[in-house]
C-alpha positions as CSV (number, residue, x, y, z in Angstrom):
1,X,0.0,0.0,0.0
2,X,1.4,3.3,-1.0
3,X,1.8,6.0,1.7
4,X,0.7,9.4,0.5
5,X,2.9,12.4,0.9
6,X,1.9,14.4,3.9
7,X,4.5,17.1,4.2
8,X,2.2,20.1,3.7
9,X,4.5,23.0,2.7
10,X,2.3,25.3,0.6
11,X,5.0,26.0,-2.0
12,X,3.0,28.7,-3.9
13,X,2.9,30.8,-0.7
14,X,6.6,30.7,-0.1
15,X,7.0,33.9,-2.1
16,X,9.5,36.7,-1.8
17,X,7.0,38.9,0.0
18,X,6.6,36.3,2.8
19,X,9.9,34.5,2.8
20,X,12.1,37.3,4.2
21,X,15.7,36.2,4.5
22,X,17.2,35.9,7.9
23,X,20.7,35.2,6.6
24,X,22.4,34.6,3.3
25,X,25.4,32.4,3.6
26,X,28.2,32.7,1.1
27,X,27.8,30.3,-1.9
28,X,30.5,27.7,-2.0
29,X,32.4,28.0,-5.4
30,X,33.7,25.1,-7.4
31,X,37.1,26.1,-6.2
32,X,36.2,26.3,-2.5
33,X,37.5,23.3,-0.6
34,X,34.9,21.3,1.3
35,X,35.5,18.3,3.5
36,X,34.6,14.8,2.6
37,X,31.4,13.6,4.3
38,X,31.6,11.3,7.3
39,X,30.7,7.7,6.8
40,X,27.1,7.0,5.9
41,X,25.1,5.3,8.6
42,X,23.8,2.5,6.4
43,X,25.7,0.1,4.1
44,X,25.6,0.7,0.4
45,X,23.0,-2.1,0.1
46,X,20.7,-0.7,2.7
47,X,21.0,2.8,1.2
48,X,20.1,1.3,-2.2
49,X,17.0,-0.3,-0.7
50,X,16.1,3.0,0.9
51,X,16.5,4.7,-2.5
52,X,14.3,2.0,-4.1
53,X,11.6,2.6,-1.5
54,X,11.7,6.3,-2.1
55,X,11.7,5.9,-5.9
56,X,8.9,3.4,-6.0
57,X,6.8,5.1,-3.3
58,X,6.7,2.0,-1.1
59,X,5.4,2.1,2.5
60,X,8.3,0.0,3.7
61,X,12.0,-0.6,3.1
62,X,12.5,-3.7,0.9
63,X,13.8,-6.8,2.7
64,X,13.6,-5.3,6.2
65,X,11.6,-6.6,9.1
66,X,11.3,-5.7,12.8
67,X,11.0,-8.7,15.2
68,X,10.1,-8.8,18.8
69,X,10.8,-12.2,20.5
70,X,8.7,-13.6,23.4
71,X,10.3,-13.2,26.8
72,X,12.8,-15.8,27.7
73,X,13.9,-16.6,24.1
74,X,17.7,-17.0,24.1
75,X,20.0,-16.9,21.1
76,X,19.3,-20.5,20.0
77,X,15.5,-19.9,20.1
78,X,15.9,-16.7,18.2
79,X,18.1,-18.3,15.5
80,X,15.5,-21.1,15.2
81,X,12.8,-18.5,14.4
82,X,15.0,-16.7,11.9
83,X,15.8,-19.9,10.1
84,X,12.5,-19.7,8.2
85,X,13.9,-16.8,6.1
86,X,15.6,-17.3,2.8
87,X,19.2,-16.6,2.0
88,X,22.1,-15.5,4.2
89,X,21.7,-12.9,6.9
90,X,25.1,-11.5,8.0
91,X,25.4,-10.3,11.5
92,X,26.0,-6.8,10.1
93,X,22.4,-6.9,8.7
94,X,21.0,-7.5,12.2
95,X,20.6,-4.6,14.7
96,X,19.1,-4.6,18.1
97,X,16.8,-1.6,19.0
98,X,16.3,-2.3,22.7
99,X,14.4,-5.6,22.7
100,X,13.5,-5.2,19.0
101,X,15.6,-6.8,16.3
102,X,15.9,-5.3,12.9
103,X,16.6,-8.0,10.3
104,X,17.6,-7.5,6.7
105,X,17.1,-10.4,4.3
106,X,17.7,-9.1,0.8
107,X,16.8,-12.5,-0.6
108,X,13.2,-12.2,0.5
109,X,11.1,-10.9,-2.4
110,X,7.9,-10.2,-0.4
111,X,8.5,-8.4,2.9
112,X,4.8,-8.9,4.0
113,X,5.1,-12.6,3.6
114,X,8.5,-12.5,5.3
115,X,7.0,-10.8,8.4
116,X,4.0,-13.2,8.4
117,X,6.3,-16.2,8.4
118,X,8.3,-14.8,11.3
119,X,5.2,-13.8,13.3
120,X,3.9,-17.4,13.0
121,X,6.9,-18.8,14.8
122,X,6.2,-19.7,18.5
123,X,9.3,-17.8,19.6
124,X,8.0,-14.5,18.1
125,X,5.7,-12.0,19.8
126,X,5.3,-9.9,16.6
127,X,7.0,-9.1,13.3
128,X,6.2,-6.5,10.7
129,X,8.0,-4.7,7.8
130,X,10.2,-1.7,8.5
131,X,7.5,0.7,7.5
132,X,8.0,4.3,6.4
133,X,6.1,7.0,8.1
134,X,5.9,10.6,6.7
135,X,6.4,14.0,8.3
136,X,3.0,15.7,9.0
137,X,3.6,19.1,7.5
138,X,2.1,21.2,7.5
139,X,5.4,38.9,27.4
140,X,5.1,40.0,23.9
141,X,8.5,39.5,22.4
142,X,10.5,42.0,20.3
143,X,11.1,39.5,17.4
144,X,10.2,41.5,14.2
145,X,8.0,38.8,12.7
146,X,6.1,37.9,15.9
147,X,3.0,39.7,14.4
148,X,2.7,36.9,11.9
149,X,2.5,34.3,14.7
150,X,-1.2,34.5,15.3
151,X,-0.9,31.0,16.7
152,X,0.7,32.2,19.9
153,X,-2.1,34.6,20.6
154,X,-4.6,31.8,19.9
155,X,-3.1,29.8,22.9
156,X,-2.6,32.9,25.1
157,X,1.2,32.6,24.9
158,X,2.0,36.3,25.6
159,X,0.1,36.1,28.9
160,X,1.6,32.7,29.6
161,X,5.1,34.2,29.2
162,X,4.3,36.6,32.0
163,X,3.9,33.6,34.3
164,X,6.7,31.6,32.8
165,X,9.1,33.4,30.4
166,X,10.3,30.6,28.2
167,X,10.9,27.8,30.7
168,X,14.3,26.6,31.9
169,X,17.6,25.3,30.5
170,X,17.2,22.4,32.9
171,X,14.5,21.0,30.6
172,X,15.4,19.1,27.5
173,X,13.1,18.8,24.4
174,X,13.9,16.2,21.8
175,X,12.6,16.7,18.2
176,X,12.5,13.5,16.2
177,X,12.2,14.7,12.6
178,X,14.4,15.6,9.6
179,X,17.0,17.1,11.9
180,X,18.2,20.6,12.6
181,X,21.6,21.5,11.2
182,X,24.3,21.8,13.8
183,X,27.3,22.4,11.6
184,X,28.3,25.4,9.5
185,X,30.3,23.3,7.1
186,X,30.7,22.5,3.4
187,X,30.7,18.8,2.5
188,X,31.9,17.3,-0.8
189,X,29.1,15.0,-2.1
190,X,29.0,13.2,-5.4
191,X,25.8,14.2,-7.3
192,X,24.3,13.4,-10.7
193,X,24.0,16.7,-12.6
194,X,22.1,15.6,-15.6
195,X,24.8,14.0,-17.8
196,X,27.5,12.9,-15.4
197,X,28.5,12.5,-11.8
198,X,30.4,15.4,-10.1
199,X,31.9,15.8,-6.7
200,X,30.5,19.2,-5.5
201,X,30.9,21.3,-2.4
202,X,27.4,21.6,-0.7
203,X,27.2,24.2,2.1
204,X,25.3,23.9,5.3
205,X,24.5,26.5,8.0
206,X,22.9,26.7,11.4
207,X,19.6,28.6,11.8
208,X,20.7,32.0,13.1
209,X,17.5,32.2,15.2
210,X,18.4,29.2,17.3
211,X,20.5,29.7,20.4
212,X,23.4,27.3,19.7
213,X,24.4,27.3,23.4
214,X,21.1,25.4,24.1
215,X,21.5,22.9,21.3
216,X,22.7,19.5,22.6
217,X,24.8,17.2,20.4
218,X,22.2,15.5,18.2
219,X,22.2,12.2,16.5
220,X,21.5,10.9,13.0
221,X,19.6,7.6,12.6
222,X,19.2,7.5,8.9
223,X,22.1,9.3,7.1
224,X,25.5,9.7,8.8
225,X,27.0,7.4,11.5
226,X,26.8,8.3,15.1
227,X,29.0,11.1,16.3
228,X,28.7,13.1,13.1
229,X,26.8,16.3,12.7
230,X,23.0,16.4,12.2
231,X,22.0,18.1,9.0
232,X,18.5,19.1,7.9
233,X,18.1,18.8,4.1
234,X,14.3,19.3,4.1
235,X,13.5,22.2,6.5
236,X,10.7,20.4,8.3
237,X,12.6,19.5,11.4
238,X,13.9,23.1,11.7
239,X,10.4,24.6,11.3
240,X,8.9,22.2,13.9
241,X,11.7,22.8,16.4
242,X,11.3,26.6,16.0
243,X,7.8,26.6,17.4
244,X,9.3,25.0,20.6
245,X,12.8,26.5,21.0
246,X,13.3,29.4,18.6
247,X,15.3,32.2,20.3
248,X,12.9,34.9,21.6
249,X,13.4,38.5,22.6
250,X,16.5,38.7,20.5
251,X,15.4,41.2,17.9
252,X,15.6,38.6,15.2
253,X,13.1,36.5,13.3
254,X,10.4,34.8,15.3
255,X,9.6,33.4,18.7
256,X,9.4,30.0,20.3
257,X,7.3,28.8,23.2
258,X,9.8,27.2,25.5
259,X,12.7,29.2,24.3
260,X,15.0,28.7,27.3
261,X,14.8,24.9,27.0
262,X,17.7,22.8,25.7
263,X,17.1,21.2,22.3
264,X,18.1,17.7,21.3
265,X,17.8,17.3,17.4
266,X,17.4,13.7,16.3
267,X,17.3,12.9,12.6
268,X,15.0,9.9,11.9
269,X,13.5,11.2,8.6
270,X,15.0,11.8,5.3
271,X,13.9,13.8,2.2
272,X,14.6,14.1,-1.5
273,X,18.3,15.2,-1.2
274,X,19.4,12.5,1.2
275,X,18.1,10.0,-1.3
276,X,19.6,11.8,-4.3
277,X,22.9,11.8,-2.5
278,X,22.6,8.1,-1.7
279,X,21.6,7.2,-5.2
280,X,24.6,9.2,-6.6
281,X,26.9,7.6,-4.0
282,X,25.9,4.3,-5.4
283,X,26.7,5.5,-9.0
284,X,23.1,5.3,-10.1
285,X,22.5,7.9,-12.7
286,X,19.3,10.0,-12.9
287,X,17.1,12.0,-10.6
288,X,14.8,10.8,-7.8
289,X,11.2,11.7,-8.6
290,X,10.6,15.2,-7.0
291,X,7.0,14.4,-6.1
292,X,8.0,12.1,-3.2
293,X,9.4,14.0,-0.2
294,X,10.8,11.2,1.8
295,X,10.0,9.2,4.9
296,X,10.8,8.0,8.4
297,X,11.8,4.3,8.8
298,X,10.1,2.7,11.8
299,X,13.5,1.4,12.9
300,X,15.0,4.9,13.0
301,X,12.0,6.5,14.8
302,X,11.9,3.7,17.4
303,X,15.7,4.0,17.9
304,X,15.4,7.8,18.2
305,X,12.6,7.6,20.7
306,X,14.5,5.2,22.9
307,X,17.7,7.3,22.6
308,X,15.9,10.5,23.5
309,X,14.5,8.8,26.6
310,X,17.8,7.3,27.6
311,X,19.4,10.8,27.2
312,X,17.0,12.2,29.7
313,X,14.7,14.1,27.4
314,X,11.7,15.5,29.4
315,X,9.6,16.1,26.2
316,X,9.6,14.4,22.8
317,X,7.9,15.8,19.7
318,X,6.9,13.4,16.8
319,X,5.5,15.3,13.8
320,X,5.2,12.2,11.7
321,X,2.9,9.3,11.0
322,X,1.7,6.5,8.8
323,X,-1.3,4.3,8.1
324,X,0.1,1.0,9.4
325,X,-0.5,-0.3,13.0
326,X,3.1,-0.7,14.3
327,X,3.4,-2.4,17.7
328,X,7.0,-1.3,17.8
329,X,5.8,2.3,18.1
330,X,3.6,1.4,21.0
331,X,6.5,-0.3,22.8
332,X,8.8,2.7,22.2
333,X,6.2,5.2,23.4
334,X,5.6,3.1,26.6
335,X,9.4,3.0,27.1
336,X,9.8,6.7,26.7
337,X,6.9,7.6,29.0
338,X,8.2,5.0,31.5
339,X,11.5,6.9,31.5
340,X,9.8,10.2,32.3
341,X,9.4,11.7,28.8
342,X,6.1,13.3,27.7
343,X,5.4,12.7,24.0
344,X,3.4,15.0,21.6
345,X,2.4,13.4,18.3
346,X,0.7,14.8,15.2
347,X,-2.7,13.3,14.5
348,X,-2.4,13.1,10.7
349,X,-3.3,15.2,7.7
350,X,-5.6,12.8,5.8
351,X,-9.2,13.8,6.7
352,X,-10.1,14.5,3.0
353,X,-8.3,11.4,1.7
354,X,-10.0,8.7,3.8
355,X,-9.3,9.9,7.3
356,X,-7.4,6.7,8.0
357,X,-6.0,6.2,11.5
358,X,-2.5,7.6,11.9
359,X,0.3,5.8,13.8
360,X,2.0,6.3,16.2
361,X,-0.7,8.9,17.2
362,X,-3.4,6.3,17.6
363,X,-1.5,4.7,20.5
364,X,-1.5,8.0,22.5
365,X,-5.1,7.8,23.7
366,X,-4.4,4.6,25.7
367,X,-1.1,5.9,27.2
368,X,-1.1,8.6,29.9
369,X,1.8,10.9,29.0
370,X,1.5,10.8,25.2
371,X,-0.9,13.0,23.3
372,X,-2.3,13.0,19.8
373,X,-2.7,16.6,18.5
374,X,-5.2,17.8,15.9
375,X,-4.7,21.1,13.9
376,X,-6.8,24.3,13.9
377,X,-6.8,27.4,11.6
378,X,-6.9,31.0,12.8
379,X,-10.6,30.9,13.5
380,X,-10.2,28.0,15.9
381,X,-12.0,25.7,13.5
382,X,-10.5,22.3,12.7
383,X,-8.2,22.6,9.7
384,X,-9.6,20.9,6.6
385,X,-6.8,18.3,6.5
386,X,-6.7,17.4,10.2
387,X,-7.7,13.8,11.0
388,X,-10.6,13.1,13.3
389,X,-11.2,10.0,15.5
390,X,-11.4,8.5,18.9
391,X,-7.6,8.9,19.3
392,X,-7.5,12.7,19.0
393,X,-6.8,14.1,22.4
394,X,-6.1,17.8,22.0
395,X,-5.9,20.6,19.4
396,X,-3.4,23.3,18.7
397,X,-2.8,25.8,15.8
398,X,-1.6,24.1,12.7
399,X,-2.5,26.5,9.9
400,X,-5.1,26.5,7.1
401,X,-4.3,27.6,3.6
402,X,-8.0,27.9,2.8
403,X,-8.2,30.8,5.2
404,X,-5.3,32.6,3.4
405,X,-1.6,33.1,4.0
406,X,-2.2,34.9,7.3
407,X,-3.6,31.6,8.7
408,X,-0.4,29.6,8.3
409,X,2.3,28.8,10.9
410,X,5.4,30.9,10.4
411,X,8.9,29.8,11.6
412,X,12.4,30.0,10.3
413,X,13.3,27.2,7.9
414,X,15.6,26.5,5.0
415,X,15.0,28.5,1.8
416,X,12.9,26.2,-0.4
417,X,14.2,28.0,-3.5
418,X,17.7,26.6,-2.6
419,X,16.5,23.0,-2.5
420,X,13.4,22.7,-4.6
421,X,13.9,19.4,-6.4
422,X,11.8,20.5,-9.3
423,X,14.2,23.3,-10.2
424,X,17.5,22.7,-8.3
425,X,20.3,20.3,-9.4
426,X,23.0,21.5,-6.9
427,X,21.4,22.4,-3.6
428,X,22.5,24.6,-0.7
429,X,21.4,24.3,2.9
430,X,22.9,27.4,4.5
431,X,20.2,30.0,4.0
432,X,17.1,30.5,6.2
433,X,13.9,32.4,5.6
434,X,10.6,33.1,7.4
435,X,8.6,30.2,6.1
436,X,4.8,29.5,6.2
437,X,3.6,25.9,6.6
438,X,0.5,24.0,7.7
439,X,-0.2,20.5,9.1
440,X,-0.6,18.6,12.3
441,X,3.2,18.7,12.2
442,X,2.9,22.3,13.1
443,X,0.3,21.7,15.8
444,X,2.1,19.1,17.7
445,X,5.1,21.3,18.8
446,X,2.8,23.8,20.4
447,X,1.8,21.0,22.9
448,X,5.4,19.9,23.3
449,X,6.4,23.5,24.1
450,X,3.6,23.8,26.7
451,X,4.7,20.5,28.2
452,X,8.3,21.9,28.5
453,X,7.0,25.0,30.4
454,X,5.0,22.8,32.7
455,X,8.1,20.7,33.5
456,X,10.0,23.9,34.4
457,X,7.3,24.6,36.9
458,X,7.7,21.3,38.6
459,X,5.1,19.2,36.8
460,X,7.5,16.4,36.0
461,X,5.2,13.3,35.5
462,X,4.3,12.8,31.8
463,X,0.8,11.8,32.9
464,X,0.4,14.9,35.1
465,X,1.4,17.1,32.1
466,X,-1.3,15.4,30.0
467,X,-3.9,15.8,32.7
468,X,-3.1,19.5,33.1
469,X,-3.2,20.2,29.4
470,X,-6.6,18.5,29.1
471,X,-8.0,20.1,32.2
472,X,-7.3,23.7,31.1
473,X,-8.0,23.4,27.4
474,X,-10.6,25.6,25.8
475,X,-13.6,23.4,24.9
476,X,-14.5,23.4,21.2
477,X,-17.1,21.8,19.1
478,X,-19.5,19.4,20.8
479,X,-19.4,19.9,24.5
480,X,-16.8,17.8,26.2
481,X,-14.3,15.6,24.5
482,X,-15.0,14.9,20.8
483,X,-13.4,13.4,17.8
484,X,-12.5,16.7,16.1
485,X,-10.8,18.6,18.9
486,X,-10.3,16.1,21.6
487,X,-10.5,18.0,24.9
488,X,-10.2,21.3,23.0
489,X,-7.6,24.0,22.2
490,X,-4.6,24.2,24.5
491,X,-4.5,27.4,26.7
492,X,-1.0,28.1,27.8
493,X,-1.9,30.8,30.3
494,X,-4.7,28.8,32.0
495,X,-2.6,25.7,32.2
496,X,0.5,27.4,33.6
497,X,-1.6,29.5,36.1
498,X,-3.8,26.5,37.1
499,X,-0.8,24.3,37.9
500,X,1.8,26.8,38.5
501,X,1.2,30.3,39.9
502,X,-2.1,29.6,41.5
503,X,-1.8,26.0,42.7
């Protein structure tokens, strides 16, 4: 089953009148020396499979299955279960993600049948393909573009900042997404340029409206090996993180909700340019279809969730989702909440294309400390794309193009003109603009930011954060909890006052 593209950047609105440059980094010339890129995280074979999934618009990575064994199954029992698979499985193609095993069996032509055979073994609790989720995009500060951030007034953020001005650097927020660039460097990548391969210097820069002293060393789960810089080649992760931690009261750009928090950028999603680089690295000529904007392998998202929890993140944001029920997501969310992390998850952007349940958001309703977030436009009505269902728990501003450009969510992001796959052959990732977007991707970080402020006020339990956000939400739609708005629109001032100043 094909997963539809859900990154809801409204390209026609990213016009010069709206996309005001924050910074223009110097273009790397052909003579400018770059540095060779660090080793890629995946083998050439795995990267080729990822490229094939992208190229063919698959909802999984070919030949890869995630397996959870029943308790008490030792190495011999595990090997017995895996023996039903065809072909050799080198140890390098097996990777443990906590108690979950990622198995790569390139000789298996049908990954669904492969997972079914494994799931039927008595030693196995569950097995499923390594599915690809998609990103879901879509005190009054002195920041010059704050007047475009209607979304903060909608949740009473200026009054909330009078109670709690931006939280505390003792609070860590992890954003699991396409990353946020942490290195101002130029890397030499091999790229197909239309008739031949060329090794070209590709520049990267850090968003100047992030406080780099609050950025923790991130980690890449899909592109580079561990210990190498996180790079955003899409802009989605940068935009999402901005709503939470964008520097505020710095006379630059826009504002963020919990702007004093520490920020842990985790790259578990890739886009067009990662795949184009991978394809070129493997000496495959041609261009990746520009209509498909990438994905988030379940294995990478699960590993990132567990990593964030193990690193002590107090809040995790997941602006991503897919249509497949994935028990591995449920296990990872339970692990994170059990380690003290509150998780905000976008509810999905597919109301007008079937309104299918979105995962991992669907698991949030049964887990205290994780919340599924729907999106509103600037009239506090549900955005046309925002999923509805019994798993929707809360609502926040996500933007709505049908209400005009003023109804979108503005944050700093990469200049789309520099990386638009329909027009660009040699990209650059060092320039940032004020960018309008919409989606439940944009709604979820509002909840994550509020949770970070609550934590700074001493509300440390994930379940207590959820209870507070629900209790003080502004009721919308049918009285009480409903399938469009959940418990209503978050109200930052009421929540912080109710469980902070006035408790």
